C-alpha positions as CSV (number, residue, x, y, z in Angstrom):
1,X,-54.7,83.0,36.5
2,X,-54.7,79.8,35.9
3,X,-50.6,80.2,35.2
4,X,-50.1,82.4,38.0
5,X,-50.9,80.1,40.7
6,X,-48.3,77.1,39.3
7,X,-45.3,79.9,39.6
8,X,-46.8,81.2,42.8
9,X,-45.9,77.7,43.7
10,X,-42.4,78.6,43.6
11,X,-39.3,77.4,40.7
12,X,-39.1,73.6,42.4
13,X,-42.5,72.9,40.9
14,X,-42.3,70.7,38.3
15,X,-44.2,72.9,36.4
16,X,-43.1,76.1,36.8
17,X,-40.9,77.1,33.9
18,X,-43.2,75.8,31.3
19,X,-45.9,77.7,32.9
20,X,-43.7,80.8,33.9
21,X,-42.7,81.0,29.7
22,X,-46.0,81.1,29.2
23,X,-47.0,83.6,31.3
24,X,-44.6,85.8,29.9
25,X,-45.6,85.3,26.7
26,X,-49.0,86.1,27.4
27,X,-47.8,89.4,29.1
28,X,-45.4,89.5,25.7
29,X,-48.2,89.2,22.7
30,X,-50.4,92.1,25.5
31,X,-47.8,94.5,24.8
32,X,-47.7,93.5,21.0
33,X,-50.9,93.7,20.3
34,X,-51.4,97.3,22.3
35,X,-50.7,101.1,21.2
36,X,-49.3,103.2,22.8
37,X,-46.9,100.8,24.3
38,X,-47.0,101.6,28.0
39,X,-42.9,101.7,28.9
40,X,-43.4,100.5,32.2
41,X,-45.0,96.9,31.2
42,X,-41.8,97.4,28.8
43,X,-39.3,96.8,31.7
44,X,-41.3,95.4,34.1
45,X,-41.7,91.9,31.4
46,X,-37.5,93.2,29.9
47,X,-37.0,91.8,33.5
48,X,-39.1,88.9,33.9
49,X,-37.2,87.4,30.5
50,X,-33.9,88.7,31.8
51,X,-33.6,86.3,35.5
52,X,-34.6,83.6,33.7
53,X,-32.6,84.2,31.9
54,X,-29.8,84.8,34.1
55,X,-30.8,81.6,36.1
56,X,-30.9,78.6,33.0
57,X,-28.7,80.1,30.7
58,X,-29.8,81.0,27.0
59,X,-29.1,77.8,25.5
60,X,-31.6,75.9,28.1
61,X,-34.4,78.2,27.3
62,X,-37.3,77.5,24.7
63,X,-36.1,79.5,20.5
64,X,-39.5,82.0,21.1
65,X,-38.4,83.2,24.2
66,X,-35.4,83.7,23.5
67,X,-36.8,85.5,19.8
68,X,-39.7,87.2,22.5
69,X,-36.4,88.8,24.6
70,X,-34.6,89.7,21.5
71,X,-38.1,91.7,20.4
72,X,-39.0,93.1,23.3
73,X,-35.8,94.8,23.7
74,X,-35.3,96.0,19.8
75,X,-38.9,96.7,18.8
76,X,-40.3,98.1,22.2
77,X,-37.2,98.5,24.4
78,X,-35.7,100.9,21.6
79,X,-33.0,98.9,22.7
80,X,-31.7,97.4,19.7
81,X,-27.9,96.8,20.7
82,X,-28.8,94.7,22.9
83,X,-31.2,92.6,21.1
84,X,-28.4,92.3,18.7
85,X,-25.5,91.5,22.1
86,X,-28.8,88.5,23.2
87,X,-29.1,87.0,19.3
88,X,-25.4,86.6,18.7
89,X,-24.8,84.8,22.4
90,X,-28.0,82.6,21.4
91,X,-26.4,82.2,17.9
92,X,-23.4,80.5,19.9
93,X,-25.4,78.0,21.9
94,X,-27.9,77.1,19.0
95,X,-27.3,73.0,19.3
96,X,-30.7,72.1,19.1
97,X,-31.0,71.5,15.6
98,X,-30.1,74.3,12.2
99,X,-34.2,75.7,12.0
100,X,-32.7,76.7,15.6
101,X,-30.0,78.9,14.4
102,X,-31.6,79.9,11.2
103,X,-34.6,81.2,13.4
104,X,-32.4,83.0,15.8
105,X,-30.2,84.9,12.3
106,X,-34.1,86.1,11.0
107,X,-34.8,87.4,14.0
108,X,-31.3,88.9,14.4
109,X,-31.2,90.1,10.6
110,X,-35.0,91.7,11.6
111,X,-33.1,93.3,14.6
112,X,-30.5,94.9,11.4
113,X,-33.0,95.9,9.7
114,X,-34.9,98.0,12.1
115,X,-31.0,100.3,12.0
116,X,-31.2,100.3,8.9
117,X,-28.6,98.2,9.0
118,X,-29.5,96.7,5.8
119,X,-26.5,95.0,4.2
120,X,-25.8,93.0,7.7
121,X,-29.6,92.0,7.6
122,X,-29.7,90.7,3.8
123,X,-26.8,88.6,4.4
124,X,-28.5,87.1,7.6
125,X,-32.0,86.4,5.5
126,X,-29.8,84.7,2.2
127,X,-27.4,82.3,4.5
128,X,-30.8,81.0,5.8
129,X,-32.5,81.2,2.8
130,X,-29.6,79.0,1.0
131,X,-29.3,76.7,4.0
132,X,-33.1,76.3,4.1
133,X,-34.2,76.8,0.7
134,X,-37.1,74.2,1.0
135,X,-38.4,74.6,4.2
136,X,-40.7,77.3,5.6
137,X,-37.9,79.2,7.6
138,X,-36.2,79.7,4.5
139,X,-38.9,80.8,2.5
140,X,-39.7,83.5,5.0
141,X,-36.3,84.5,5.3
142,X,-36.0,84.6,1.3
143,X,-39.8,86.7,1.7
144,X,-38.6,89.4,4.0
145,X,-35.1,89.5,1.9
146,X,-37.7,90.4,-1.0
147,X,-39.6,93.6,1.4
148,X,-36.0,94.8,2.2
149,X,-35.4,95.0,-1.3
150,X,-38.3,96.2,-1.6
151,X,-37.9,99.0,1.0
152,X,-34.7,100.5,-0.4
153,X,-35.7,100.9,-4.0
154,X,-34.7,98.1,-5.3
155,X,-38.1,97.0,-7.3
156,X,-37.5,95.1,-9.7
157,X,-35.2,92.3,-8.0
158,X,-37.7,92.4,-5.2
159,X,-40.6,91.3,-7.9
160,X,-38.3,88.2,-9.1
161,X,-37.8,87.2,-5.5
162,X,-41.7,87.5,-4.8
163,X,-42.7,85.8,-8.0
164,X,-40.9,82.6,-7.0
165,X,-42.3,82.6,-3.4
166,X,-45.8,82.9,-5.2
167,X,-45.1,79.3,-5.8
168,X,-44.6,78.5,-1.6
169,X,-45.3,75.7,1.0
170,X,-46.9,78.8,3.1
171,X,-50.1,79.8,1.3
172,X,-49.8,82.8,3.8
173,X,-45.9,83.5,2.4
174,X,-47.5,82.7,-1.1
175,X,-49.9,84.9,-0.6
176,X,-48.1,88.1,0.3
177,X,-45.7,87.7,-2.0
178,X,-48.2,87.7,-4.6
179,X,-49.9,90.7,-3.4
180,X,-46.7,92.7,-3.2
181,X,-45.4,91.7,-6.3
182,X,-48.7,93.1,-7.4
183,X,-48.4,96.2,-6.0
184,X,-45.0,96.4,-7.5
185,X,-46.3,95.8,-11.1
186,X,-49.3,97.5,-11.1
187,X,-48.3,100.5,-9.8
188,X,-44.6,100.6,-12.6
189,X,-47.3,99.9,-15.2
190,X,-49.1,103.1,-13.9
191,X,-45.8,104.7,-13.1
192,X,-42.6,103.9,-14.9
193,X,-40.7,107.2,-13.0
194,X,-41.7,104.7,-9.7
195,X,-41.6,107.4,-7.5
196,X,-45.2,106.1,-5.7
197,X,-43.9,103.1,-5.3
198,X,-41.0,104.9,-3.5
199,X,-43.7,106.5,-1.0
200,X,-46.2,103.4,-1.1
201,X,-42.3,101.8,0.6
202,X,-41.4,104.3,2.4
203,X,-44.2,104.1,4.7
204,X,-43.8,100.9,4.6
205,X,-40.5,100.2,5.9
206,X,-41.3,103.7,8.5
207,X,-43.9,101.6,9.7
208,X,-41.5,97.8,10.0
209,X,-39.3,100.2,12.0
210,X,-42.1,102.1,14.0
211,X,-42.0,105.9,13.4
212,X,-45.4,106.2,12.8
213,X,-46.0,109.4,12.6
214,X,-42.9,109.4,9.6
215,X,-45.6,106.8,8.4
216,X,-48.7,108.6,8.6
217,X,-47.2,111.7,6.8
218,X,-46.5,109.3,3.7
219,X,-49.4,107.4,4.1
220,X,-52.5,110.4,4.0
221,X,-50.5,111.9,1.1
222,X,-51.3,109.2,-0.9
223,X,-54.1,109.0,0.1
224,X,-54.6,112.4,-0.6
225,X,-53.1,112.4,-4.4
226,X,-51.9,108.5,-4.7
227,X,-53.0,106.2,-8.2
228,X,-55.8,103.8,-7.9
229,X,-53.1,101.6,-7.4
230,X,-51.3,103.2,-3.9
231,X,-54.8,105.0,-2.3
232,X,-55.7,101.3,-1.8
233,X,-52.6,100.6,-0.4
234,X,-51.8,103.4,2.1
235,X,-56.1,103.1,3.0
236,X,-55.2,99.3,4.3
237,X,-51.9,100.4,6.6
238,X,-53.9,102.9,7.8
239,X,-56.6,100.7,8.7
240,X,-53.7,98.0,10.2
241,X,-52.9,101.3,12.4
242,X,-55.9,102.5,13.6
243,X,-56.9,98.6,15.1
244,X,-53.8,98.0,16.5
245,X,-54.5,101.7,18.3
246,X,-57.6,100.1,19.3
247,X,-60.5,102.2,17.2
248,X,-62.0,99.5,15.8
249,X,-64.9,101.7,14.3
250,X,-62.0,104.0,12.5
251,X,-60.4,100.9,11.4
252,X,-63.7,99.5,9.8
253,X,-64.4,103.0,8.2
254,X,-60.5,102.9,6.3
255,X,-61.3,98.5,5.2
256,X,-64.9,99.3,3.7
257,X,-63.2,102.6,2.0
258,X,-61.4,99.6,-0.1
259,X,-63.8,97.9,-0.7
260,X,-66.1,100.1,-2.0
261,X,-63.8,102.6,-3.8
262,X,-61.1,99.6,-5.3
263,X,-63.7,96.7,-5.6
264,X,-61.0,95.3,-8.4
265,X,-58.2,96.3,-6.4
266,X,-56.1,92.5,-5.3
267,X,-56.4,93.6,-1.4
268,X,-60.6,94.5,-1.8
269,X,-61.0,90.7,-0.2
270,X,-58.3,91.0,3.2
271,X,-59.9,94.0,3.8
272,X,-63.4,92.6,3.0
273,X,-62.2,90.2,6.1
274,X,-60.7,92.3,8.4
275,X,-64.1,94.3,8.2
276,X,-65.7,91.5,9.0
277,X,-63.5,90.5,11.4
278,X,-64.4,94.0,13.9
279,X,-67.5,94.1,13.3
280,X,-67.8,90.6,14.4
281,X,-64.9,90.6,17.6
282,X,-64.6,94.2,17.9
283,X,-68.3,96.3,17.5
284,X,-71.2,94.2,17.9
285,X,-72.3,94.0,14.2
286,X,-73.1,90.9,13.4
287,X,-75.2,91.6,10.7
288,X,-73.0,93.6,9.5
289,X,-70.1,90.7,9.6
290,X,-72.2,88.2,8.2
291,X,-73.0,90.4,5.0
292,X,-69.5,91.1,4.7
293,X,-68.8,87.2,4.5
294,X,-71.5,86.3,2.0
295,X,-69.7,89.0,-0.2
296,X,-66.5,87.5,-0.1
297,X,-67.7,84.3,0.3
298,X,-69.8,84.8,-3.4
299,X,-67.9,87.3,-4.9
300,X,-64.2,86.2,-4.2
301,X,-64.5,82.1,-4.1
302,X,-60.4,81.9,-5.3
303,X,-60.0,84.2,-1.9
304,X,-57.5,82.7,0.6
305,X,-60.3,84.0,3.4
306,X,-62.9,82.4,1.9
307,X,-63.1,79.1,4.2
308,X,-62.5,81.0,7.4
309,X,-65.6,83.1,5.6
310,X,-67.3,80.2,5.6
311,X,-66.4,79.2,9.2
312,X,-67.6,82.1,10.5
313,X,-70.1,82.5,9.0
314,X,-71.7,79.7,10.4
315,X,-70.5,80.3,13.6
316,X,-73.2,84.1,13.5
317,X,-75.6,82.1,12.5
């Protein structure tokens, strides 16, 4: 409401551009966090982005604005070719600094991977990592490249890159790298053929491409006859999809299945945190949330989520 008030004052207002781009950011995040996506909302938002870019020019637009516009085109309107055109033009006009250029390249790689253009994507990720190896954007590119290798079944190469990233500056990248590395290691120890791991990789790739029906079929098959490593991974992915669909009670139960049945999984602390967050913020089950935060704090003291669990526990108290 506040942003609409400023925007209504017209483009001559000194805060118009700032308010308008923030307003589009809110609209984008609504689409990003809701399934199913309403195509009418996507088309309306695309028109807003397009009008602003036409008026200002790509070079004058904030970096995050262009990245969101490209994501909207590729992942929500299913017009990845338009996103590629936008990003290639943005790359040509990226003169502010190398970080801006590399952020555009990473997004372009994301879109190419979405389109199954694996080699174009890996080339772009590699360029960014080589250009900024010690910056978070370079480490993120390296992580995404490792995930790409995981998707296409190059597990040994993916694991070697992930093991390097376990020392990444960003705790989130380091934690995600460690988790995926353990997925690969533990599955190959149980199933040296790699068949189970290929099922997990296929499901994850289909989720990335938003081919959710195909992904769910694979995940259901893993839950039905997978192993103690692959099943919690599949349950976690199913819970994430349920959460995105605003099926919060179902998501909570899927997360808690991991907590109750796979206490020694590397995903248990994350599942516990996700269940507690749903109970605190969506399901009005504050006492359950407190209990799960306590478990996280007591049983997983070295978890990346423990500090946040303590803060949330105190907030409920």
